[in-house]
Structures are given as structure tokens and as C-alpha cells.
N, C-alpha and C positions, 0 to 999 in steps of 0.2 A: 128830630135830631138825626144827623147822619150816623151811620155805623162807624165806630172807631173814634168818634169825637165825644169827649167827656166835658161837660160843662161844669165848672166849679164856681162856687160862690167866692167872692173876694173876701179875704180875711184881713182885718186890720190888726196889726200887732201894736201893742202898747209897751212902753219901756218903764222899768222901775229899777231902783238901786237897792242892792243888798250889801250890807257891810257886816262882815263877820269880825267880832271883837277879839282883842288880844288874848283872852284866856283860851278861846277855842283855837286861834291860829297857832298858839304854842303847842297844840296837840294835832299834828297834821292828819292823823287818821280821822279825827272828828270833822275836819274841814272836808275831807273826801266823802265822808258819810253825808254831810249836808249837801254837797254838790250832787251826789247821787239822788237825794230826795228832791232836789230842785229839778233835775232832769226827769225823774219819774212823774213829776207834776207838769210835764209838757212845757217847761220854760226853755228858752234858748239862751245860751251865754253869748252876749254880743261882745263884751269886753271884760277882762278880768285883770286885776293888778294887786300885788302885795305891796303895801306901802306903810310908811310910818308918818303919822301926823305930827306937826308942830303944835304947840299950844294955840297959836293963832289959827291954824287950820281947824282944830276942834271947836274953838270959840265961834268961828264963822259958821261952821256946819250946824252947831246947836244954838245959834243966836236967838232963836225964838224962845228958848228956855232960860235965857239969862235972867237972873233974879230969883229963880225957883230954888227951892231948898237943895235939890240934887245937882244943880248945874256945875258947881266947882268940882264936885266928886266925879261927875261924868267926864268933864274935860280932862281931869288928871288921869282918870282910868283910860280914856281913849288915846292918850299920848304915852301910855306906859309900855307899849309894845307894838308889834306889827299888826296891821289890819289886812283883811282880804276883802277887796271891794269888787263887786260884779254888777255890770249893767245887764239886766235880764229882759227878755221879751217874750210875749205871748199875747193872745187875745185877753183883754180885761186883766192885764198883768198886775195892776196896783191892787185891785180887790182880791185877786187870787193869791198874791204874795201875802197880803194881810191875813187872809184866811189860813194860809200855810204856816205863817208865823204864829198865829194864835193870839189870845188876849195879851194886852200890853203888860199886865202884871204876871210875873212868872208863877206865883203860887195859884193864881186864878187859872192860868193856862194848864197847870198840872191837874187841877180839879175838873175843868170843863172841856179841855182839848188836849188830853194826854199824849196824843200822837203828833201834836204840833211841834215845830222846830223849837219854839221858845220853851215849851214844857220839857222837851228832851235835852236841850243844851244850855238853857239860860241858868245863870247862877242866882241873881237877885234882880230886882226891878231896875237896877242901874247897870249891872254887869251881865249883859246878854247880847245876842245878835241885835242888830238894828235894822230898821226898815225905813225906807224913805218913799 
């Protein structure tokens, strides 16, 4: 290798979606805390948007859960206020995001991954941050 030339390995970035639910968006300081946690974990924000879903939007997003006991409650909740949606990127983003979020059940997350986002900011198993 010639002096002054640095050879770098190519890094492939993967995208994932983070949706911060209405109860957290209603408290802007918590949204900022979560954004800082995301950055501290080497994610890049590719695109961010604050939006409000219609019932049809929420039904489309959660279509795979239609018919499950929590579906209607989740759709109602997700349309109850503003959401903060973020396209995130990093190497192995989906797995790293799931790890950062913690277990899907809030109470399990509090016991087994107390520093996870879900343990720190989730309210119940339906009312928390979402991951995709």
C-alpha cells in the first residue's frame, strides 16, 4: 500500500423504520431523548416526518395483525395523535434496531433489557414505540 492511501472496507447500510407513537410525541423532550439514543447507537437519520395517520393508514400499516385481539385498539391508538416516523440506516439496521428496542412485551423488556427503548418509554404492549 502506498503512503497516504487508506484502504477501507465497503460498508453496506440497511434501512429500517422507527415509528414513535402518540403518547411519546406528546412529550417532545422524550422524542429528543430517543433521537439521541438512536444517534448514540450509530444510526443515521435518512428521513424524518411528524404525521397523523388516518384510520385507513393505520389499518394498512398493521394489516398483518387484523383479527388479533389488540388490532382495533392499536389502530385507534395510532390514530389518536401525531406520530414521529424515521427512516434509519446503519449496518445491520433491522437487527440492531430490534435489539435497541428490546423485547416486544414492555414488561418483559423492563425485566430483561431495562436500558432498551421499549423498557424506558413503552407504556403497555400496545402503547409504545413501534418497529418495522
